[in-house]
C-alpha positions as CSV (number, residue, x, y, z in Angstrom):
1,M,-3.2,-203.0,82.6
2,D,-5.3,-204.3,85.5
3,E,-3.8,-207.7,85.1
4,T,-0.3,-206.2,85.2
5,V,-1.1,-204.3,88.4
6,S,-2.5,-207.4,90.0
7,D,0.6,-209.4,89.1
8,I,2.7,-206.7,90.8
9,F,0.6,-206.9,94.0
10,N,0.5,-210.8,93.8
11,A,4.3,-210.7,93.5
12,T,4.4,-208.5,96.6
13,D,2.0,-210.7,98.6
14,D,4.0,-213.8,98.0
15,T,6.8,-212.5,100.0
16,I,4.7,-212.1,103.2
17,P,4.8,-215.4,105.4
18,H,1.6,-216.6,107.1
19,D,1.3,-217.8,110.7
20,G,0.9,-221.5,109.8
21,D,4.0,-221.4,107.5
22,L,6.5,-219.9,109.9
23,Q,8.5,-223.2,110.1
24,H,8.8,-223.3,106.3
25,A,9.6,-219.6,105.9
26,E,13.2,-219.9,107.0
27,N,14.0,-222.6,104.4
28,E,12.0,-221.1,101.5
29,D,12.7,-217.4,102.2
30,G,15.5,-217.1,99.6
31,K,13.6,-218.9,96.9
32,R,10.4,-216.9,97.3
33,S,12.3,-213.5,97.4
34,K,14.1,-214.4,94.2
35,K,10.9,-215.6,92.5
36,S,8.9,-212.5,93.5
37,R,11.8,-210.3,92.2
38,W,11.7,-211.9,88.8
39,R,7.9,-211.7,88.6
40,G,8.1,-208.0,89.4
41,L,10.6,-207.3,86.7
42,S,8.6,-209.3,84.1
43,A,5.5,-207.3,85.1
44,L,7.3,-204.0,84.6
45,K,8.6,-205.2,81.2
46,A,5.1,-206.3,80.2
47,Q,3.8,-202.8,81.3
48,A,6.4,-201.0,79.1
49,T,5.5,-203.2,76.1
50,M,1.8,-202.5,76.6
51,Q,2.5,-198.8,76.7
52,D,4.4,-199.0,73.4
53,K,1.5,-200.8,71.8
54,L,-0.9,-198.2,73.1
55,L,1.2,-195.4,71.7
56,E,1.4,-197.2,68.4
57,K,-2.3,-197.7,68.2
58,L,-2.8,-194.0,69.0
59,L,-0.5,-192.9,66.2
60,Q,-2.4,-195.2,63.8
61,Q,-5.7,-193.6,64.7
62,M,-4.2,-190.1,64.2
63,I,-2.7,-190.8,60.8
64,P,-5.0,-191.2,57.8
65,A,-5.2,-194.7,56.5
66,A,-4.4,-193.4,52.9
67,N,-0.8,-192.6,54.0
68,L,-0.1,-196.2,55.3
69,D,0.3,-199.4,53.4
70,P,-1.5,-202.6,54.6
71,G,1.6,-203.4,56.7
72,G,1.3,-200.2,58.6
73,Q,4.4,-198.7,56.9
74,G,4.3,-195.2,55.5
75,Q,4.2,-194.7,51.7
76,D,6.3,-192.0,50.2
77,T,5.7,-190.4,46.9
78,A,7.4,-192.3,44.1
79,N,10.4,-190.4,42.7
80,P,11.3,-190.4,39.0
81,A,13.7,-193.1,37.9
82,D,16.3,-190.7,36.6
83,S,16.3,-188.5,39.8
84,S,19.6,-188.6,41.8
85,S,19.7,-190.2,45.2
86,T,19.1,-187.6,47.9
87,Y,19.2,-187.6,51.7
88,E,15.4,-187.8,51.8
89,N,15.3,-190.8,49.5
90,T,17.6,-192.8,51.8
91,R,15.6,-192.3,54.9
92,P,13.0,-194.9,56.0
93,P,9.3,-194.1,55.5
94,F,7.1,-193.3,58.4
95,A,5.8,-196.1,60.5
96,P,4.2,-196.0,64.0
97,A,6.4,-198.7,65.3
98,T,9.5,-196.9,64.2
99,M,8.2,-193.7,65.7
100,V,7.7,-195.3,69.0
101,T,11.1,-196.9,69.1
102,N,12.9,-193.7,68.0
103,F,10.9,-191.6,70.6
104,T,11.9,-194.0,73.3
105,R,15.6,-193.9,72.4
106,F,15.5,-190.1,72.0
107,N,13.8,-189.6,75.4
108,A,16.4,-191.8,77.1
109,R,19.2,-189.7,75.8
110,I,17.8,-186.1,75.8
111,G,18.5,-185.6,79.5
112,V,21.9,-184.0,78.9
113,V,20.2,-181.2,76.9
114,F,17.7,-180.4,79.7
115,K,20.5,-180.6,82.3
116,F,22.5,-178.0,80.2
117,Q,19.4,-175.9,79.9
118,T,18.8,-175.9,83.6
119,R,22.4,-174.9,84.4
120,V,22.3,-172.1,81.9
121,I,19.1,-170.8,83.5
122,R,20.7,-171.0,87.0
123,I,23.7,-169.0,85.8
124,L,21.6,-166.3,84.1
125,T,19.2,-165.9,87.0
126,W,22.0,-165.4,89.6
127,R,21.3,-168.5,91.6
128,K,25.0,-168.6,92.4
129,P,26.4,-165.1,91.9
130,S,30.0,-166.4,91.7
131,H,29.1,-168.5,88.6
132,T,27.3,-165.6,87.0
133,L,30.2,-163.2,87.6
134,S,32.6,-165.8,86.2
135,L,30.6,-166.0,83.1
136,L,30.6,-162.2,82.8
137,A,34.3,-162.1,83.3
138,V,34.9,-164.6,80.4
139,Y,32.4,-162.7,78.3
140,T,34.2,-159.4,79.0
141,L,37.6,-160.9,77.9
142,V,36.1,-162.2,74.7
143,C,34.5,-158.8,73.9
144,L,37.7,-156.9,74.5
145,D,39.7,-159.4,72.5
146,P,37.5,-161.2,69.9
147,Y,40.3,-163.5,68.9
148,L,39.8,-165.4,72.1
149,L,36.7,-166.9,70.5
150,T,39.1,-169.4,68.8
151,V,40.4,-170.4,72.3
152,L,37.1,-170.6,74.0
153,P,36.0,-174.0,72.5
154,L,39.4,-175.5,73.3
155,A,39.2,-174.2,76.9
156,I,35.7,-175.6,77.3
157,A,36.8,-179.0,76.1
158,L,39.8,-179.0,78.6
159,I,37.9,-177.7,81.6
160,G,34.5,-179.3,81.0
161,V,35.4,-182.7,79.5
162,F,39.0,-183.8,80.1
163,I,39.6,-182.6,83.7
164,P,36.3,-184.0,85.1
165,A,36.9,-187.3,83.3
166,F,40.4,-187.5,84.8
167,M,39.2,-186.6,88.3
168,A,36.6,-189.3,88.0
169,R,39.3,-191.8,87.0
170,H,41.6,-190.6,89.8
171,P,39.2,-189.6,92.7
172,S,40.6,-188.0,95.8
173,D,40.9,-190.1,99.0
174,A,39.0,-189.0,102.1
175,H,42.2,-189.5,104.2
176,E,44.4,-187.3,102.0
177,L,45.0,-183.7,102.9
178,G,44.9,-182.6,99.3
179,Y,44.2,-184.0,95.9
180,S,47.0,-185.9,94.4
181,P,46.9,-187.4,90.9
182,I,49.9,-189.6,91.5
183,G,49.4,-193.4,91.3
184,P,47.3,-195.8,89.2
185,P,43.6,-195.1,88.5
186,R,41.4,-196.0,91.4
187,A,38.0,-195.9,89.7
188,P,36.5,-197.0,86.4
189,P,36.2,-194.4,83.6
190,R,33.0,-192.4,83.6
191,T,30.7,-193.2,80.6
192,V,27.4,-191.7,79.5
193,K,24.6,-194.2,79.3
194,P,20.9,-193.7,78.3
195,V,18.5,-193.9,81.2
196,K,16.5,-197.0,81.7
197,Q,12.9,-197.1,80.4
198,M,10.1,-196.3,82.9
199,S,12.7,-195.1,85.5
200,S,12.3,-191.8,87.3
201,Y,14.9,-190.1,85.0
202,F,13.0,-191.4,82.0
203,M,9.7,-189.9,83.2
204,K,11.6,-186.7,84.1
205,N,12.8,-186.4,80.5
206,M,9.3,-186.9,79.2
207,R,8.1,-184.2,81.5
208,D,10.8,-181.8,80.3
209,L,10.2,-182.7,76.7
210,Q,6.5,-182.1,77.1
211,N,7.1,-178.7,78.6
212,C,9.7,-177.8,75.9
213,M,7.2,-178.5,73.2
214,E,4.6,-176.3,74.9
215,D,7.2,-173.5,75.2
216,F,8.0,-173.8,71.6
217,S,4.4,-173.8,70.6
218,R,3.7,-170.7,72.7
219,G,6.7,-168.9,71.3
220,H,5.7,-169.8,67.7
221,D,2.2,-168.5,68.3
222,Q,3.5,-165.4,69.9
223,V,5.7,-164.7,66.9
224,V,2.9,-165.4,64.4
225,T,0.5,-163.1,66.4
226,T,2.9,-160.3,66.9
227,L,5.3,-160.1,63.9
228,V,3.5,-161.8,61.0
229,P,0.6,-159.3,60.7
230,K,3.1,-156.4,60.6
231,T,5.2,-158.0,57.8
232,N,2.7,-159.8,55.5
233,F,1.1,-156.5,54.2
234,S,-2.3,-157.3,55.7
235,D,-2.0,-153.7,56.9
236,E,-0.3,-152.2,53.9
237,A,0.4,-148.8,55.5
238,L,2.2,-150.4,58.5
239,S,4.1,-152.9,56.5
240,S,5.1,-150.3,54.0
241,G,6.3,-148.0,56.8
242,L,8.4,-150.9,58.3
243,F,9.8,-151.6,54.9
244,V,10.9,-148.0,54.4
245,A,12.4,-147.9,57.9
246,L,14.3,-151.1,57.4
247,F,15.5,-150.0,54.0
248,A,16.8,-146.7,55.4
249,L,18.5,-148.6,58.3
250,T,20.1,-151.0,55.8
251,L,21.5,-148.1,53.8
252,L,22.7,-146.4,57.0
253,M,24.4,-149.6,58.3
254,T,26.0,-150.2,54.9
255,I,27.7,-146.8,55.1
256,S,28.4,-146.5,58.8
257,A,28.8,-150.1,60.2
258,H,32.6,-149.8,60.2
259,L,32.4,-146.7,62.4
260,L,30.5,-148.2,65.3
261,P,32.3,-149.5,68.4
262,W,31.1,-153.0,68.2
263,R,33.3,-154.2,71.1
264,A,31.8,-151.7,73.5
265,I,28.3,-152.4,72.1
266,S,28.6,-156.1,72.7
267,L,30.1,-155.6,76.1
268,C,27.5,-153.3,77.3
269,G,24.7,-155.3,75.7
270,G,25.8,-158.6,77.3
271,W,26.2,-157.1,80.8
272,A,22.8,-155.3,80.5
273,A,21.1,-158.6,79.5
274,V,22.6,-160.6,82.3
275,V,22.2,-157.9,85.0
276,S,18.6,-157.3,84.0
277,N,17.8,-160.9,85.3
278,H,19.0,-160.1,88.8
279,P,16.2,-160.1,91.3
280,V,17.0,-156.6,92.5
281,M,17.1,-155.2,89.0
282,G,13.7,-156.7,88.3
283,S,11.9,-154.4,90.8
284,I,13.9,-151.4,89.5
285,M,13.0,-152.1,85.9
286,R,9.3,-152.5,86.8
287,A,9.4,-149.1,88.6
288,T,11.1,-147.5,85.6
289,Q,8.6,-149.0,83.2
290,E,5.7,-147.6,85.2
291,A,7.3,-144.2,85.4
292,Y,8.5,-143.7,81.8
293,F,6.7,-146.3,79.8
294,S,3.2,-146.0,81.0
295,S,0.1,-146.3,78.8
296,I,0.1,-142.6,78.1
297,A,3.6,-142.7,76.7
298,S,2.7,-145.8,74.6
299,A,-0.3,-144.0,73.3
300,K,1.8,-141.0,72.3
301,A,4.3,-143.1,70.5
302,R,1.5,-145.0,68.7
303,S,-0.2,-141.7,67.7
304,F,3.2,-140.5,66.3
305,I,3.6,-143.6,64.3
306,D,0.0,-143.5,63.0
307,R,0.5,-139.8,62.0
308,W,3.7,-140.6,60.1
309,L,2.0,-143.5,58.3
310,T,-0.9,-141.4,57.3
311,E,1.1,-138.4,56.1
312,D,4.2,-139.9,54.6
313,I,3.1,-143.4,53.4
314,Q,0.9,-142.9,50.3
315,L,-0.7,-146.0,49.1
316,D,-2.3,-146.5,45.6
317,S,-5.6,-147.9,46.8
318,A,-7.1,-147.9,43.3
319,P,-6.3,-151.1,41.4
320,E,-4.4,-151.1,38.2
321,S,-6.5,-150.5,35.1
322,R,-5.9,-151.1,31.4
323,E,-7.7,-150.9,28.1
324,V,-8.7,-154.0,26.2
325,E,-9.9,-154.2,22.6
326,I,-12.2,-156.5,20.5
327,F,-12.8,-156.3,16.8
328,E,-16.3,-156.7,15.4
329,L,-16.0,-158.5,12.0
330,Q,-18.8,-158.6,9.4
331,H,-18.8,-160.5,6.1
332,L,-20.4,-159.4,2.9
333,N,-23.1,-161.8,1.6
334,S,-22.4,-162.1,-2.1
335,G,-26.0,-163.1,-2.8
336,S,-28.0,-160.3,-1.1
337,G,-25.2,-157.8,-1.0
338,E,-25.7,-157.1,2.7
339,W,-23.3,-157.2,5.6
340,E,-23.8,-160.1,8.1
341,A,-22.6,-160.1,11.7
342,W,-19.8,-162.7,11.9
343,V,-17.7,-162.8,15.0
344,F,-16.1,-160.7,17.7
345,S,-12.4,-161.5,17.4
346,P,-9.2,-160.3,19.2
347,S,-7.6,-159.9,15.7
348,P,-8.7,-157.4,13.0
349,Y,-8.4,-160.1,10.4
350,D,-6.7,-157.7,7.9
351,P,-5.8,-158.8,4.4
352,L,-2.2,-159.5,5.2
353,S,-2.8,-161.3,8.5
354,Q,-1.5,-164.8,8.9
355,A,-5.0,-166.2,9.2
356,R,-6.0,-164.6,5.9
357,I,-2.9,-165.9,4.1
358,T,-3.4,-169.4,5.4
359,G,-7.1,-169.4,4.7
360,E,-8.2,-169.8,8.3
361,R,-11.5,-168.4,9.5
362,P,-11.5,-165.7,12.2
363,K,-11.6,-166.9,15.8
364,G,-13.7,-165.4,18.5
365,T,-17.2,-165.3,19.9
366,R,-20.4,-164.3,18.3
367,F,-22.0,-162.1,20.9
368,F,-20.7,-159.2,23.0
369,E,-21.9,-160.9,26.2
370,D,-19.6,-163.8,25.6
371,V,-16.5,-161.7,25.6
372,L,-14.7,-162.3,28.8
373,A,-12.1,-160.2,30.7
374,P,-8.5,-161.5,30.7
375,D,-7.5,-163.8,33.5
376,G,-6.8,-161.9,36.8
377,W,-8.8,-158.9,35.6
378,E,-12.4,-157.7,35.8
379,W,-14.5,-155.2,33.9
380,S,-14.2,-151.6,35.1
381,D,-16.6,-150.1,32.6
382,K,-20.2,-151.2,32.3
383,K,-20.2,-151.5,28.5
384,W,-18.0,-151.4,25.4
385,A,-17.2,-148.1,23.6
386,L,-16.7,-147.7,19.9
387,D,-13.2,-146.5,18.9
388,L,-13.8,-143.4,16.9
389,W,-10.2,-143.0,15.9
390,S,-10.0,-145.9,13.5
391,R,-7.3,-144.3,11.4
392,E,-4.9,-144.4,14.4
393,W,-5.2,-148.1,15.2
394,V,-4.8,-148.9,11.4
395,E,-1.6,-146.9,11.3
396,E,-0.2,-148.5,14.5
397,R,-0.6,-151.9,13.0
398,I,0.7,-150.9,9.6
399,I,-2.4,-152.4,7.9
400,T,-2.6,-152.0,4.1
401,G,-5.2,-152.9,1.5
402,V,-8.0,-151.4,3.5
403,E,-10.3,-148.4,3.3
404,V,-11.0,-146.4,6.5
405,E,-14.2,-144.6,7.4
406,T,-13.4,-141.4,9.3
407,E,-17.1,-140.7,9.9
408,G,-20.2,-142.6,10.7
409,E,-19.7,-146.1,12.1
410,R,-15.9,-146.2,11.6
411,W,-15.7,-149.4,9.6
412,V,-12.5,-150.4,8.1
413,Y,-13.2,-152.2,4.7
414,D,-11.1,-154.6,2.7
415,M,-10.3,-153.2,-0.7
416,F,-11.6,-155.3,-3.6
417,N,-9.1,-157.6,-5.0
418,E,-9.9,-159.5,-8.2
419,N,-7.2,-162.1,-7.3
420,E,-8.8,-162.9,-4.0
421,G,-11.5,-165.6,-3.8
422,A,-14.4,-166.0,-1.5
423,S,-12.3,-167.8,1.0
424,G,-10.0,-164.8,1.5
425,I,-7.0,-166.5,-0.1
426,R,-5.1,-164.6,-2.7
427,E,-4.8,-166.4,-6.0
428,P,-2.1,-165.8,-8.7
429,P,-3.1,-163.7,-11.7
430,I,-4.2,-165.5,-14.8
431,T,-2.2,-164.9,-17.9
432,S,-2.8,-166.1,-21.4
433,G,-0.7,-168.9,-22.6
434,G,1.7,-168.0,-25.5
435,G,1.8,-164.8,-27.5
436,D,2.5,-161.3,-26.5
437,V,0.3,-159.5,-24.0
438,G,-1.6,-156.7,-25.6
439,V,-1.8,-153.1,-24.5
440,G,-5.2,-153.5,-22.9
441,T,-4.1,-156.7,-21.1
442,A,-1.0,-154.9,-19.8
443,A,-3.0,-152.0,-18.5
444,A,-5.5,-154.3,-16.7
445,A,-2.6,-156.2,-15.1
446,A,-1.1,-153.0,-13.9
447,A,-4.4,-151.9,-12.5
448,A,-4.8,-155.2,-10.7
449,T,-1.3,-155.0,-9.3
450,R,-2.1,-151.4,-8.1
451,R,-5.3,-152.6,-6.4
452,L,-3.3,-155.5,-4.9
453,H,-1.0,-153.1,-3.0
454,I,-3.3,-150.2,-2.6
455,S,-3.9,-148.8,1.0
456,W,-6.2,-146.3,2.6
457,E,-3.5,-143.7,2.1
458,E,-3.7,-143.9,-1.7
459,G,-7.3,-142.9,-2.3
460,E,-10.3,-141.1,-1.0
461,E,-13.0,-142.8,1.1
462,G,-15.5,-144.7,-1.0
463,E,-13.2,-144.9,-4.0
464,G,-13.5,-148.3,-5.9
465,R,-15.2,-151.5,-4.9
466,R,-14.9,-153.0,-1.4
467,G,-13.9,-156.5,-0.3
468,E,-15.8,-159.1,1.6
469,W,-14.7,-158.2,5.2
470,R,-15.0,-155.2,7.3
471,R,-14.2,-154.6,11.0
472,R,-14.3,-151.9,13.6
473,R,-12.7,-151.6,17.1
474,W,-14.4,-151.6,20.4
475,V,-12.6,-150.8,23.7
476,R,-13.3,-151.3,27.4
477,L,-11.4,-150.7,30.6
478,V,-10.5,-153.6,33.0
479,K,-9.0,-153.5,36.5
480,R,-6.9,-156.0,38.2
481,Q,-8.9,-158.3,40.6
482,M,-8.3,-157.8,44.3
483,S,-7.4,-160.7,46.5
484,K,-10.4,-162.2,48.2
485,N,-8.6,-162.4,51.6
486,T,-7.7,-158.7,51.6
487,S,-8.9,-157.1,54.7
């Protein structure tokens, strides 16, 4: 950068003649002036190129290296081979050099947008009252006759594009008393060209673009600070009240929207918005605000809203709770004849369950402490409680082939089945090969069949032998986990 500045000054110093060279200055004045001019242009070009390189280096420092390939080009996520070509897939990846080039081209052409913005602000702020009143007159005609909206774009194209272009092609002569379009064109057609880089207009566009980004950031932060906390249910009472009010307003507008005078509303609203920007109206509105919308009035309105939210908006602050169950299974030791603790399972492992039929062992955990609450829930009770109504959960599951204890420890026993082995799998009854089945054999088979289909409804408690499994039901309450970021 220092070398570039020195080149510019050197190019300027070369154009100044010294006292000893006055006789040569007249002959070489044209050559030196042309040479210094070329050196100044080359220095400006080198300065612009250096600024582009500096901006590119800055972008490379800001972007993580993981998002760039060795060539400095951005890497996009690979799309599946069978995915259809979309607009995003056809766009080039991110690259600092492309970013710099596109920003330069964009800034050279964005001036028309800022010029339009400036003119709109001038009209709305009554810089020229005649222009503002003309806008209000057009707006009034459109409000009174909405079909003129179809004519408005055409009129804007005629008045704002074609007529100025024709007048630029046929300018008025200073010696003429009035404008006359007669005759051949006297000026070249007017075209829109991007401004030159590093010119005053280019820097002005950069200034306006910088300020526009700041205005957008402030507006975005203001919306996030003001509206988002009221709508994201961080304050559930306030958000619920707004939801109820908007829902009621939606129902009201659905029924009565066609009865409202929308032309008069649009006309009065537009005039009020434009007139409120008048300098005289500003002082009147400030005085009105101090008189009728003071802090006391705002406090009264806020207290009314808080009272309405407290009295009418009832929130269920207690989390949702449910009851979960676990079955304690015990197995009969054939050697010692004692019951052994086996597993805590979510299934009762009844004789006709799928696991028993297929010969699978019950699944679960061995200790109470290892039983976890379901995902998204947490324990509400401190410990498990024994379900004393064992008959009810047996009836609800339509479990057969079991014996139910209605007193004591509330165990539900398997009924003994001679055709069921130690593994819990039912085996087909054994019949003698050949010959007729005797009377005793037939009676035994009938008894075995009866025991195969017997249920707790068909006998008293403690009748007959018991099977190798017993279970009882434990219950515990859980509540839904609250979000950690809840205020």
